[in-house]
C-alpha positions, 0 to 999 in steps of 0.5 A: 395897592397890594400893601394897602389891603394886605395882598391881591385878591384871588379869583375865588375870593374876587367873585364872592359877596364877602368882598364888598364889606371887606373892601368897604372897610379897607378902602375908606382910608384910600386917597385916590391919586388923581382925585378920582378912582382910576383902574388900569386894565391890562393883559397879554395879546388875546386875553380879552382886555379890550372886550372887558373894557367894551363891557365896562363902557356898555355899563356906563364907565368912561374908558380911556384907550392908551393905544388910541391916545398914543396913535394920536400923539404920534401923529400930532405931537411934533416933538414926539414925531421928531424923536420917532423919525430919529429912531426909525428914519424917513420910513417912519411916516408917509405923508405925515401919517405914521407908517404903522406896518413898518414900525410894527415889523421893526419893533417885533424883531428888534428888542432895542428899537422897541424899548427905545420907542417905548421910552419916548412914547410912554412918558408923553402918553402917561402925561396926557392920560393924567391930564384927562384924569384931572379933567374927568375928576373936575367934572364930578359926574363919574365914579371911576375911570378905566384905562386900557393899556398893554404895558401898564407894568412895563412902563411903570404906569401902574404907580399912577393908578389906584388899581390894576386888573389883569385879564388872563386866558389859557395860552392856547386859547389866546393863540387861537384868538389872535390867529383868527383875529389877525389872520396870522400864523401860530409862529407869528403869534408866539413871537409877539407873545414872547416880546411881552412880559409873561402873563404869570408876572402880570398876574403876580403884580395885579390887584385883581385877576379876571380869567377869560376862558369861558363864554361872553356871558360869564365874562360880562357877569364878572365885569358887572361885578367889578363895575358895582365894586368900583362904584362902591369903592368910589362912594365909600371913599366919599368921591362918588 
């Protein structure tokens, strides 16, 4: 998307009123990839991407959670289950249910296993999400659809989306949030962070960046701005 608008939006410009006229003119030319405006929300652990998505839902947006879709497919798609059992052995499932703790422990300590799992799961998940895009588009009742996914850039899924929003926060704040949320040590959080693409890299690839270092009301106002923006983009392109 960056090539269409001549570079991503900086945070300072993002929350100014000038953006509406700027985007309206530029985006009249835009052809949505799946018949409806699709927006990915991503960010590192502790950044607050799920909170951003929950606010979008409160405002009335449809949000698809890639992690929930992946969990469902990993337990219901027989072909995928066989691939996972090949990678992780008989301990991958307990009475037909994914052994999440076992899988998590393996992939956070074994980079190759993590990549192998991603290579079999991501294509199936992307296919399912695109199917849902088509279904939502046919309904013609939504202006846009949001997808929350941790690995949008890593999996190449950004190429299937019209825009990607990266949620970011100060690193120490992210560490504190995860330690409190997951009741884990600082060392465990740092290890998980190192297993992900750096946040600076994600920021460089983003169309829009939301900084989430403040209180919930500040974040809510920024999400409300984006909600209005995406509605205007959709309508200016004749899709709303």
